[in-house]
BALOBA-1460 file (C-alpha; in Angstrom, 3 decimals):
// residues 297
<rec num="1" residu="m" x="111.798" y="73.034" z="93.593"/>
<rec num="2" residu="e" x="109.381" y="74.283" z="91.169"/>
<rec num="3" residu="t" x="106.040" y="72.331" z="90.097"/>
<rec num="4" residu="v" x="105.161" y="72.865" z="86.431"/>
<rec num="5" residu="e" x="102.444" y="71.586" z="84.224"/>
<rec num="6" residu="l" x="103.280" y="70.458" z="80.822"/>
<rec num="7" residu="i" x="101.014" y="69.851" z="77.765"/>
<rec num="8" residu="t" x="101.780" y="67.162" z="75.364"/>
<rec num="9" residu="a" x="101.295" y="67.284" z="71.588"/>
<rec num="10" residu="d" x="97.837" y="65.359" z="72.060"/>
<rec num="11" residu="g" x="96.723" y="67.902" z="74.725"/>
<rec num="12" residu="t" x="97.376" y="65.810" z="77.834"/>
<rec num="13" residu="r" x="98.538" y="67.318" z="81.147"/>
<rec num="14" residu="v" x="101.621" y="66.111" z="82.494"/>
<rec num="15" residu="a" x="103.105" y="67.145" z="85.910"/>
<rec num="16" residu="a" x="106.898" y="67.934" z="86.234"/>
<rec num="17" residu="r" x="109.201" y="69.351" z="88.704"/>
<rec num="18" residu="f" x="112.362" y="71.316" z="88.166"/>
<rec num="19" residu="y" x="115.299" y="71.556" z="90.575"/>
<rec num="20" residu="k" x="117.413" y="74.401" z="89.970"/>
<rec num="21" residu="p" x="121.027" y="74.990" z="91.120"/>
<rec num="22" residu="d" x="122.010" y="77.829" z="93.296"/>
<rec num="23" residu="s" x="123.889" y="79.513" z="90.551"/>
<rec num="24" residu="q" x="122.133" y="80.698" z="87.382"/>
<rec num="25" residu="v" x="120.770" y="78.090" z="85.098"/>
<rec num="26" residu="s" x="123.031" y="79.181" z="82.286"/>
<rec num="27" residu="e" x="125.855" y="78.464" z="84.633"/>
<rec num="28" residu="a" x="124.777" y="74.926" z="85.546"/>
<rec num="29" residu="r" x="127.003" y="71.986" z="84.665"/>
<rec num="30" residu="a" x="124.303" y="70.322" z="82.595"/>
<rec num="31" residu="a" x="120.585" y="69.576" z="82.516"/>
<rec num="32" residu="v" x="119.438" y="66.047" z="83.643"/>
<rec num="33" residu="l" x="116.021" y="64.419" z="83.277"/>
<rec num="34" residu="i" x="115.068" y="61.420" z="85.424"/>
<rec num="35" residu="g" x="112.895" y="59.002" z="83.495"/>
<rec num="36" residu="p" x="110.730" y="57.015" z="86.160"/>
<rec num="37" residu="a" x="110.355" y="53.333" z="86.377"/>
<rec num="38" residu="m" x="107.042" y="51.490" z="85.998"/>
<rec num="39" residu="g" x="104.591" y="52.417" z="88.511"/>
<rec num="40" residu="v" x="107.014" y="54.772" z="90.253"/>
<rec num="41" residu="r" x="105.986" y="58.349" z="91.095"/>
<rec num="42" residu="q" x="108.491" y="61.146" z="90.489"/>
<rec num="43" residu="e" x="108.411" y="61.927" z="94.228"/>
<rec num="44" residu="y" x="110.589" y="58.737" z="94.827"/>
<rec num="45" residu="y" x="113.481" y="60.618" z="92.833"/>
<rec num="46" residu="r" x="113.126" y="63.802" z="94.824"/>
<rec num="47" residu="p" x="116.236" y="63.291" z="97.124"/>
<rec num="48" residu="f" x="118.439" y="62.298" z="94.303"/>
<rec num="49" residu="a" x="117.193" y="65.323" z="92.095"/>
<rec num="50" residu="q" x="117.633" y="67.758" z="94.954"/>
<rec num="51" residu="w" x="121.361" y="66.397" z="95.701"/>
<rec num="52" residu="l" x="122.210" y="66.832" z="91.790"/>
<rec num="53" residu="s" x="120.805" y="70.323" z="91.810"/>
<rec num="54" residu="e" x="123.123" y="71.150" z="94.897"/>
<rec num="55" residu="e" x="126.055" y="69.588" z="92.834"/>
<rec num="56" residu="g" x="125.225" y="72.330" z="90.083"/>
<rec num="57" residu="y" x="122.809" y="70.506" z="87.760"/>
<rec num="58" residu="l" x="119.399" y="71.582" z="86.467"/>
<rec num="59" residu="v" x="117.149" y="68.639" z="87.241"/>
<rec num="60" residu="a" x="113.828" y="67.704" z="86.126"/>
<rec num="61" residu="t" x="111.609" y="64.803" z="86.814"/>
<rec num="62" residu="f" x="108.069" y="64.142" z="85.652"/>
<rec num="63" residu="d" x="105.069" y="61.374" z="86.073"/>
<rec num="64" residu="y" x="103.828" y="59.578" z="82.997"/>
<rec num="65" residu="r" x="100.050" y="60.457" z="82.057"/>
<rec num="66" residu="g" x="97.754" y="58.676" z="84.470"/>
<rec num="67" residu="m" x="100.606" y="58.188" z="87.283"/>
<rec num="68" residu="g" x="101.418" y="60.244" z="90.367"/>
<rec num="69" residu="d" x="100.766" y="63.945" z="89.894"/>
<rec num="70" residu="s" x="99.894" y="63.405" z="86.192"/>
<rec num="71" residu="r" x="96.771" y="61.310" z="87.298"/>
<rec num="72" residu="p" x="93.666" y="63.453" z="86.596"/>
<rec num="73" residu="a" x="91.671" y="64.377" z="89.799"/>
<rec num="74" residu="e" x="88.558" y="62.614" z="88.759"/>
<rec num="75" residu="l" x="90.382" y="59.313" z="88.481"/>
<rec num="76" residu="k" x="92.121" y="59.314" z="92.006"/>
<rec num="77" residu="g" x="90.025" y="56.152" z="92.730"/>
<rec num="78" residu="s" x="90.323" y="54.244" z="89.563"/>
<rec num="79" residu="l" x="92.090" y="54.351" z="86.242"/>
<rec num="80" residu="r" x="89.118" y="52.601" z="84.520"/>
<rec num="81" residu="g" x="88.579" y="54.048" z="81.194"/>
<rec num="82" residu="f" x="91.836" y="56.211" z="80.980"/>
<rec num="83" residu="k" x="93.483" y="55.835" z="77.574"/>
<rec num="84" residu="a" x="97.325" y="55.361" z="77.563"/>
<rec num="85" residu="d" x="99.954" y="52.945" z="76.168"/>
<rec num="86" residu="l" x="103.751" y="52.943" z="76.350"/>
<rec num="87" residu="f" x="103.913" y="54.888" z="73.249"/>
<rec num="88" residu="d" x="101.934" y="57.712" z="74.995"/>
<rec num="89" residu="w" x="104.341" y="57.627" z="77.899"/>
<rec num="90" residu="a" x="107.389" y="58.042" z="75.202"/>
<rec num="91" residu="q" x="105.374" y="61.303" z="74.237"/>
<rec num="92" residu="d" x="105.400" y="62.382" z="77.779"/>
<rec num="93" residu="y" x="109.003" y="61.801" z="77.928"/>
<rec num="94" residu="d" x="109.602" y="63.868" z="74.846"/>
<rec num="95" residu="t" x="107.478" y="66.653" z="76.273"/>
<rec num="96" residu="a" x="109.549" y="66.853" z="79.319"/>
<rec num="97" residu="i" x="112.694" y="66.918" z="77.182"/>
<rec num="98" residu="d" x="111.138" y="70.003" z="75.210"/>
<rec num="99" residu="a" x="110.675" y="71.669" z="78.573"/>
<rec num="100" residu="v" x="114.058" y="71.043" z="79.832"/>
<rec num="101" residu="r" x="115.517" y="72.341" z="76.572"/>
<rec num="102" residu="e" x="113.362" y="75.420" z="76.564"/>
<rec num="103" residu="a" x="114.699" y="76.228" z="80.102"/>
<rec num="104" residu="a" x="118.186" y="75.616" z="79.347"/>
<rec num="105" residu="p" x="118.847" y="75.328" z="75.587"/>
<rec num="106" residu="e" x="122.672" y="75.800" z="75.956"/>
<rec num="107" residu="l" x="123.170" y="72.948" z="78.405"/>
<rec num="108" residu="p" x="123.911" y="69.326" z="77.358"/>
<rec num="109" residu="l" x="121.011" y="67.128" z="78.498"/>
<rec num="110" residu="y" x="121.633" y="63.900" z="80.156"/>
<rec num="111" residu="l" x="119.047" y="61.275" z="80.896"/>
<rec num="112" residu="i" x="118.987" y="59.122" z="84.021"/>
<rec num="113" residu="g" x="116.562" y="56.200" z="83.008"/>
<rec num="114" residu="h" x="115.507" y="53.962" z="85.918"/>
<rec num="115" residu="s" x="114.130" y="50.644" z="84.391"/>
<rec num="116" residu="l" x="111.335" y="51.558" z="82.117"/>
<rec num="117" residu="g" x="112.957" y="55.070" z="81.980"/>
<rec num="118" residu="a" x="115.868" y="53.512" z="80.226"/>
<rec num="119" residu="q" x="113.753" y="51.381" z="77.830"/>
<rec num="120" residu="l" x="111.838" y="54.211" z="76.143"/>
<rec num="121" residu="p" x="114.421" y="56.609" z="74.811"/>
<rec num="122" residu="g" x="115.173" y="54.866" z="71.742"/>
<rec num="123" residu="l" x="111.519" y="55.761" z="70.956"/>
<rec num="124" residu="l" x="111.791" y="59.398" z="71.311"/>
<rec num="125" residu="r" x="111.419" y="62.025" z="68.607"/>
<rec num="126" residu="n" x="113.951" y="64.157" z="70.776"/>
<rec num="127" residu="r" x="116.750" y="61.456" z="70.535"/>
<rec num="128" residu="d" x="118.960" y="64.104" z="68.917"/>
<rec num="129" residu="r" x="118.766" y="66.303" z="71.900"/>
<rec num="130" residu="v" x="120.008" y="63.863" z="74.213"/>
<rec num="131" residu="a" x="123.693" y="64.016" z="75.012"/>
<rec num="132" residu="a" x="123.862" y="60.613" z="76.927"/>
<rec num="133" residu="l" x="121.835" y="58.072" z="78.984"/>
<rec num="134" residu="v" x="122.646" y="56.640" z="82.384"/>
<rec num="135" residu="s" x="120.601" y="53.495" z="82.609"/>
<rec num="136" residu="v" x="119.931" y="52.207" z="86.092"/>
<rec num="137" residu="a" x="118.500" y="48.752" z="86.978"/>
<rec num="138" residu="a" x="117.111" y="48.471" z="83.486"/>
<rec num="139" residu="g" x="117.148" y="45.605" z="81.117"/>
<rec num="140" residu="s" x="114.927" y="43.728" z="78.798"/>
<rec num="141" residu="g" x="111.590" y="42.760" z="80.529"/>
<rec num="142" residu="y" x="111.486" y="39.490" z="78.768"/>
<rec num="143" residu="w" x="110.514" y="36.841" z="81.369"/>
<rec num="144" residu="r" x="113.324" y="34.426" z="80.750"/>
<rec num="145" residu="d" x="115.711" y="37.259" z="81.228"/>
<rec num="146" residu="n" x="114.293" y="38.051" z="84.610"/>
<rec num="147" residu="a" x="116.276" y="37.192" z="87.871"/>
<rec num="148" residu="p" x="115.390" y="33.602" z="88.934"/>
<rec num="149" residu="r" x="113.404" y="34.712" z="91.992"/>
<rec num="150" residu="t" x="111.128" y="36.588" z="89.575"/>
<rec num="151" residu="r" x="110.947" y="34.178" z="86.947"/>
<rec num="152" residu="r" x="109.336" y="31.478" z="89.276"/>
<rec num="153" residu="m" x="106.135" y="33.497" z="89.214"/>
<rec num="154" residu="v" x="106.209" y="35.684" z="86.288"/>
<rec num="155" residu="l" x="104.446" y="33.436" z="83.902"/>
<rec num="156" residu="y" x="101.575" y="33.375" z="86.168"/>
<rec num="157" residu="f" x="101.612" y="36.962" z="86.564"/>
<rec num="158" residu="w" x="101.575" y="37.563" z="82.810"/>
<rec num="159" residu="h" x="99.131" y="34.838" z="81.686"/>
<rec num="160" residu="v" x="96.755" y="35.094" z="84.620"/>
<rec num="161" residu="v" x="97.040" y="37.956" z="86.883"/>
<rec num="162" residu="v" x="97.533" y="40.777" z="84.370"/>
<rec num="163" residu="p" x="94.941" y="39.804" z="81.488"/>
<rec num="164" residu="i" x="92.200" y="38.839" z="84.100"/>
<rec num="165" residu="a" x="92.515" y="41.805" z="86.384"/>
<rec num="166" residu="t" x="92.967" y="44.320" z="83.698"/>
<rec num="167" residu="r" x="89.767" y="43.079" z="81.823"/>
<rec num="168" residu="l" x="87.836" y="42.816" z="85.135"/>
<rec num="169" residu="f" x="88.749" y="46.314" z="86.561"/>
<rec num="170" residu="g" x="89.202" y="48.166" z="83.194"/>
<rec num="171" residu="y" x="92.913" y="48.877" z="84.326"/>
<rec num="172" residu="f" x="95.544" y="47.047" z="86.178"/>
<rec num="173" residu="p" x="94.858" y="47.431" z="89.895"/>
<rec num="174" residu="g" x="98.418" y="47.087" z="91.202"/>
<rec num="175" residu="r" x="97.938" y="49.035" z="94.324"/>
<rec num="176" residu="r" x="95.114" y="46.345" z="95.445"/>
<rec num="177" residu="l" x="97.277" y="43.592" z="94.385"/>
<rec num="178" residu="r" x="100.613" y="44.955" z="95.780"/>
<rec num="179" residu="k" x="102.346" y="44.629" z="92.543"/>
<rec num="180" residu="v" x="103.908" y="47.567" z="90.490"/>
<rec num="181" residu="g" x="101.098" y="49.937" z="91.100"/>
<rec num="182" residu="d" x="97.865" y="50.968" z="89.131"/>
<rec num="183" residu="l" x="98.425" y="51.078" z="85.465"/>
<rec num="184" residu="p" x="96.283" y="52.218" z="82.525"/>
<rec num="185" residu="s" x="95.006" y="49.084" z="80.810"/>
<rec num="186" residu="g" x="96.834" y="50.007" z="77.458"/>
<rec num="187" residu="v" x="100.153" y="50.238" z="79.230"/>
<rec num="188" residu="a" x="99.680" y="47.048" z="81.162"/>
<rec num="189" residu="l" x="98.658" y="44.826" z="78.179"/>
<rec num="190" residu="q" x="101.296" y="46.460" z="75.990"/>
<rec num="191" residu="w" x="104.038" y="45.821" z="78.636"/>
<rec num="192" residu="r" x="102.761" y="42.211" z="78.857"/>
<rec num="193" residu="r" x="103.173" y="41.698" z="75.120"/>
<rec num="194" residu="w" x="106.852" y="43.109" z="75.256"/>
<rec num="195" residu="c" x="107.739" y="40.869" z="78.346"/>
<rec num="196" residu="l" x="106.509" y="37.719" z="76.452"/>
<rec num="197" residu="h" x="108.774" y="38.398" z="73.566"/>
<rec num="198" residu="p" x="112.614" y="37.417" z="73.458"/>
<rec num="199" residu="r" x="113.531" y="40.760" z="71.826"/>
<rec num="200" residu="y" x="111.314" y="42.784" z="74.165"/>
<rec num="201" residu="h" x="109.754" y="45.959" z="72.654"/>
<rec num="202" residu="v" x="112.183" y="45.739" z="69.605"/>
<rec num="203" residu="g" x="110.840" y="42.301" z="68.727"/>
<rec num="204" residu="a" x="107.243" y="42.738" z="69.968"/>
<rec num="205" residu="e" x="106.682" y="46.004" z="67.971"/>
<rec num="206" residu="g" x="108.494" y="45.142" z="64.777"/>
<rec num="207" residu="d" x="110.934" y="46.958" z="62.418"/>
<rec num="208" residu="a" x="109.597" y="50.482" z="63.076"/>
<rec num="209" residu="v" x="110.743" y="50.283" z="66.729"/>
<rec num="210" residu="r" x="113.872" y="48.462" z="65.898"/>
<rec num="211" residu="h" x="114.734" y="51.226" z="63.465"/>
<rec num="212" residu="a" x="113.920" y="53.958" z="65.895"/>
<rec num="213" residu="f" x="116.350" y="52.456" z="68.444"/>
<rec num="214" residu="e" x="119.062" y="51.928" z="65.830"/>
<rec num="215" residu="q" x="118.896" y="55.867" z="65.104"/>
<rec num="216" residu="a" x="120.045" y="56.533" z="68.729"/>
<rec num="217" residu="r" x="123.639" y="57.665" z="68.755"/>
<rec num="218" residu="f" x="124.009" y="59.129" z="72.465"/>
<rec num="219" residu="p" x="126.281" y="57.167" z="74.631"/>
<rec num="220" residu="v" x="124.632" y="54.640" z="76.903"/>
<rec num="221" residu="v" x="126.051" y="53.458" z="80.041"/>
<rec num="222" residu="a" x="124.071" y="50.891" z="82.119"/>
<rec num="223" residu="l" x="124.625" y="50.471" z="85.714"/>
<rec num="224" residu="s" x="123.559" y="46.981" z="86.463"/>
<rec num="225" residu="m" x="123.201" y="45.736" z="90.093"/>
<rec num="226" residu="t" x="124.467" y="42.273" z="90.812"/>
<rec num="227" residu="d" x="121.621" y="41.720" z="93.401"/>
<rec num="228" residu="d" x="118.889" y="43.197" z="91.300"/>
<rec num="229" residu="e" x="115.829" y="41.063" z="92.123"/>
<rec num="230" residu="l" x="114.176" y="41.721" z="88.707"/>
<rec num="231" residu="m" x="116.890" y="42.306" z="86.162"/>
<rec num="232" residu="t" x="119.781" y="40.109" z="85.353"/>
<rec num="233" residu="e" x="123.115" y="40.899" z="83.470"/>
<rec num="234" residu="r" x="121.713" y="39.132" z="80.364"/>
<rec num="235" residu="g" x="118.717" y="41.299" z="80.522"/>
<rec num="236" residu="t" x="120.505" y="44.533" z="80.751"/>
<rec num="237" residu="r" x="122.838" y="43.326" z="77.751"/>
<rec num="238" residu="v" x="119.743" y="42.668" z="75.578"/>
<rec num="239" residu="l" x="118.352" y="46.204" z="76.493"/>
<rec num="240" residu="v" x="121.740" y="47.947" z="75.826"/>
<rec num="241" residu="d" x="122.139" y="46.152" z="72.536"/>
<rec num="242" residu="c" x="118.753" y="47.486" z="71.275"/>
<rec num="243" residu="y" x="120.796" y="50.862" z="70.898"/>
<rec num="244" residu="a" x="122.658" y="49.154" z="68.206"/>
<rec num="245" residu="n" x="124.562" y="52.103" z="66.702"/>
<rec num="246" residu="a" x="125.151" y="53.893" z="69.937"/>
<rec num="247" residu="p" x="128.458" y="53.961" z="72.019"/>
<rec num="248" residu="r" x="127.582" y="51.629" z="74.968"/>
<rec num="249" residu="r" x="128.822" y="49.685" z="77.895"/>
<rec num="250" residu="i" x="127.607" y="47.993" z="81.271"/>
<rec num="251" residu="e" x="129.000" y="48.523" z="84.626"/>
<rec num="252" residu="r" x="128.154" y="45.843" z="87.156"/>
<rec num="253" residu="i" x="127.901" y="47.215" z="90.652"/>
<rec num="254" residu="t" x="128.068" y="44.856" z="93.781"/>
<rec num="255" residu="p" x="126.682" y="45.996" z="97.119"/>
<rec num="256" residu="q" x="130.095" y="45.938" z="98.559"/>
<rec num="257" residu="d" x="131.079" y="48.593" z="95.799"/>
<rec num="258" residu="a" x="128.726" y="50.882" z="97.645"/>
<rec num="259" residu="n" x="129.543" y="49.855" z="101.161"/>
<rec num="260" residu="a" x="125.972" y="48.413" z="101.683"/>
<rec num="261" residu="p" x="124.479" y="45.055" z="102.403"/>
<rec num="262" residu="s" x="122.024" y="45.453" z="99.281"/>
<rec num="263" residu="i" x="121.243" y="47.706" z="96.324"/>
<rec num="264" residu="g" x="118.451" y="45.818" z="94.398"/>
<rec num="265" residu="h" x="116.294" y="47.313" z="91.711"/>
<rec num="266" residu="f" x="115.180" y="50.286" z="93.699"/>
<rec num="267" residu="g" x="118.037" y="50.994" z="96.002"/>
<rec num="268" residu="f" x="120.118" y="53.375" z="93.763"/>
<rec num="269" residu="f" x="117.830" y="56.411" z="94.573"/>
<rec num="270" residu="r" x="118.092" y="56.025" z="98.332"/>
<rec num="271" residu="e" x="119.978" y="58.748" z="100.214"/>
<rec num="272" residu="q" x="122.319" y="56.271" z="101.811"/>
<rec num="273" residu="f" x="124.153" y="56.168" z="98.383"/>
<rec num="274" residu="e" x="125.028" y="59.888" z="98.103"/>
<rec num="275" residu="a" x="128.739" y="59.296" z="98.502"/>
<rec num="276" residu="t" x="128.830" y="56.274" z="96.319"/>
<rec num="277" residu="l" x="126.301" y="55.436" z="93.660"/>
<rec num="278" residu="w" x="125.163" y="59.199" z="93.336"/>
<rec num="279" residu="r" x="128.709" y="60.332" z="93.098"/>
<rec num="280" residu="r" x="129.332" y="57.789" z="90.248"/>
<rec num="281" residu="a" x="126.436" y="59.164" z="88.339"/>
<rec num="282" residu="s" x="127.808" y="62.817" z="88.608"/>
<rec num="283" residu="e" x="131.188" y="61.433" z="87.403"/>
<rec num="284" residu="l" x="129.728" y="59.762" z="84.345"/>
<rec num="285" residu="f" x="128.049" y="63.105" z="83.476"/>
<rec num="286" residu="q" x="131.136" y="64.869" z="83.796"/>
<rec num="287" residu="g" x="132.970" y="62.272" z="81.549"/>
<rec num="288" residu="f" x="130.649" y="62.038" z="78.742"/>
<rec num="289" residu="q" x="132.140" y="64.907" z="76.791"/>
<rec num="290" residu="g" x="135.199" y="62.648" z="76.365"/>
<rec num="291" residu="f" x="133.304" y="59.406" z="75.792"/>
<rec num="292" residu="n" x="135.163" y="57.056" z="73.627"/>
<rec num="293" residu="q" x="133.010" y="56.769" z="70.606"/>
<rec num="294" residu="e" x="134.425" y="53.458" z="69.853"/>
<rec num="295" residu="t" x="133.250" y="51.983" z="73.074"/>
<rec num="296" residu="t" x="130.555" y="49.102" z="72.660"/>
<rec num="297" residu="a" x="129.337" y="46.650" z="75.119"/>
């Protein structure tokens, strides 16, 4: 594993890691970039990234600005005053794509997007560099599309907890509240606005974002867990349909399919699923070259 520092177009430092296969990079099966979920550090994806590299892929992970290893040293105690929104995080995603393409320009580039990591690719300026997206436990964050267990408390979260805590602290203090993790105020408040709109980001941001998603042409396969405590099948479908002109489909996965009592929103990346869910992801990468362009959700 190699740690690298990337610099975005606006001069922001973003930390990334590259996991290289044993063979020459030019001989790798493909390149894979893992887009992290909201509040999740790239370290969480290390076992999966390492396994993919051992399977012959060049793999990269990164932390959005202000998060994990991309959090400035002077802000370790607090994100107060740190400026970032979700469009900035999409720029970080683009910067990571640029770095992967520079490292392996001849390889197809596949994205694994975990939750937020599958919600942002329609915003990328590098859409044309993406060969395919595997969406993991991702969907619309609209509160009515949340799983029933989450829906019971989410309105209080969006109308009380997030606005009050963010304004009081100057950022969302998720670690103190044991919810999501610390987030820059711009990210937290924009995410709130998305989650209160029936069409999520495509609706909350208007025509520019809708048109951006409509320009995406890479295949999208969404892996939707039946026991996901945050995302429902309907929420997954709403997100997938934002990629309106892309070949797309949803695969529903039960814990029984993975020989496990549960998977949930975060379970896919646990090492216990190496022989099942991780193998399925590798199979999808291998099959994308022959992906039926007429397939839709």
